[in-house]
N, C-alpha and C positions, 0 to 999 in steps of 0.2 A: 473692644475690639482694637481703639487706634491709640491706647498706651500700651497694649504689646506690638505692634507695627511702629511705633516708636521708642520701643524696647530695641527693639530687634535694628535698628537704623543705626541707633545710637554706638550698639556694642559693636554692630560691624565699623561701623566709622572710630570705633577708638580702637578694635585690633587692626585696620590696618591703619592707622597713625601710629600705637606703637610699634607695627611691624617694618613701618619704614623711615624711623627714630636714627639719626644718625650713631647711634651706638656702637656700629660695627665701623664708622669712622676712621676709632683709632689704631685700627690690623691694617698693615700694610696689602695689599694686593699684588696679587702678578703682575708683573709689569708697569706698577705703579711708581714710578720717576717721577718727583714734582721739582719742578726750577727752581730757581729764586725767584723770590718776590720782587715784586714792582718797587718801585719808590715809591715818592708823592705825587712830583713833577709828570711820572711815566705814567701815572695811577690818572693824572688829570689830563695829558695829553692825549691818551689812546680813549676813556670815558668820555671824555667833551670837550678838547679841542678837534680832534677828527671829526667828528659826526657834525660839529658845527660847521667846518670845513669843506667836508664833502657838501652840506646842503645848500652853503653856498654857494659851490661850485655850479652843482647839478643846475639849481632855480637860476647861477647865471647864464648858463646855459639854454636853457628854455626858452628865458627872455630874449637874450639875442638870438636863437635862433627862429625866434617866431615872428620877431620883426624883420623877417626876409622872408619869410615867407608866401605864397601867394595864395592859400590858404583862405577863402571869404570866413571860417570859423574861428582861425583863430586873430584873425583885426580886429580892432575895440570897435565894437556894433553900438557902446553908447554915447550918444548927441543928446549935452543939454537941451531944456525942454525951451522950443520957443512961446516966448511973451504971448498973447491974444489981446 
């Protein structure tokens, strides 16, 4: 029984993979109008530099705005242990 189930799952998975293969990507669809490709510099700027800059800006804003906050939960609550 397990062999039949495994065979059915494998066949179903294979059929789904074959149907979703990019074989039909060679023919243009209606409304398909690809633009010009990105250069290496544009690609690195868009997918590497922009996320890093955005992360740094957000982290900087969070740090600056949390220092001015009156909320007790945002203050530094870690105090070094005193020696006994």
